C-alpha positions, 0 to 999 in steps of 0.5 A: 499500500502506498502512503503519500507524505505531504509537505516534505519538500516545503518542510526541508526548504523551511528548515534550511531557511535559517530564520527561527520562524522558518525553522519552526514552521519547517518542523511543524510542516515535517511533523504534519507531513508524516502524520500518516506514518503511524497508521501505515505502520499499524497496517504493516503490523508493526509493534505498538511500541514503535508506532507509539514512539513515532507518534510521540516524536511527531507530536513533539515536532509539531507541538514542542514544549521548548523551542530554541534556535540560534542560526548555525549553532543550535536547534533545541527541541524539548531540551535536546539539540537536534541541529546536527541531525537536521543539517545531516537530514537536509544534506541527505535530502538535497543529495537524493540519499533518502534512506539517510534522510529518514535515519537522520 
């Protein structure tokens, strides 16, 4: 069964934008675009643990308790600096390395 992920290209552009509002919007777009994944994983008989863990991560991206961004230095979401992972993922996306994009 195919799953369409919406808004991922826009999310990557926003995450790569460099301004705090752009980065926040990119995280929100990315989390919203992946909202279909938990249901798709359940349809593939994935474990409840993995589905719940993914759902929690997506919720934190779209509704973080804490957000702090300093261009080129830090991207802190809920007390975790994810700037290196986001930059690696953006690089993978632009290079067409989509498996790496999904891991980072």
